[in-house]
Structures are given as C-alpha cells and as structure tokens.
N, C-alpha and C positions, 0 to 999 in steps of 0.2 A: 283559685281553689288550691293551688300547687303552695302559694305562698302562705295560705292556712293551715296547710298538712305542714309544713315546714316550721312554721312558726309554733305552732303546738305541740311538736317534738321537741322545742328547745325550751319549755318551760322546765322549771324545778319541781313542778306540781305533780305527785302520779297520778295517772287516769285508772279509771275503773274500767273492767273487761268491757263491759257493754259499749261503752266510750269507744275504746280500743278497736273492738270489732266494727264497728259502724264506720269509721274513717280508716280503717285496713282496707274493706271492702272497696271504698270510694278511691282510695290511692292505689288499690289494683286495678281498677276499672280506669283510671286515669294512665297508667302504664300502660296497659293494655291499647287504650286507643290512641297513646303517642307511639308505641312500638309497631301499630298497623298504620299509622298515618292516617288514620281516620279525624282531623282536626276539625271537621264539621262539627261533628257529633259532640268531641270535647268540648268545642265553643259554645256549643248549646249549655252544657252545664255550668258556665261560669254565670255569676252575678253580672249585673247591670256594668259596673264600675271596671271589671274584668275585662269583660267585652269591649269596652271604651279602649281600655289600655293594650289591649292586643287584640286586635283585627285578626279574623280568620284569615284574611289574606296574606297578614306577616307570619302565620305559624309555619307555613313551609320553610322557614328559615331554623326552624328547629330540628330538622330533618338530618342537616351535619352533625349537629350537637349529640341527637341520639344515636347516630351511628358510630361515631367517635368515645361515646360512654359505653358501648357494650351492652351487652346482652342482661337483661334484669333478671335478679338472681330471686329475692324474697324481699318481704316487707317484715321489717322486727319490729318490736314491741320495746322500748327504751323505759 
C-alpha cells in the first residue's frame, strides 16, 4: 500500500481530484495507524503479497523510524 502511494505520486501524469481525495484519505489513515502503532489494523489493509513480504510481527521494527521521522504534518497533492 505504501509503495503504491509512493509510486503513484512519482508519475508524471496528472491525477484528477476524485482520485487524489480517495488516495489522500487512505494515506492519512495509514499515517494515523502508523503513528498509533496499530500495525495489526494496518496489516489488514495490505494485499496478500504485501502481507507476505512484511509480516505483522516485523512491523514493530518501524517504530524507531517513525519516531525519528517526527510528527506528520500533511498530505500534499503534487
């Protein structure tokens, strides 16, 4: 999911406002779950390939990275 959002933002094609809002809402939900340390709920949002690639048991390793990154400010449309 995170990778999809990142890759979608890197494309050179403009995205319509409806699509932007759809993904913005998901991105904000993902960030909220990460900030809360609610990895189990976030993991349930993953597709099967992502679930296999990043088991919920390993997601605790994200905590130091999240803490180091600081407070989430906002999601911008590019």
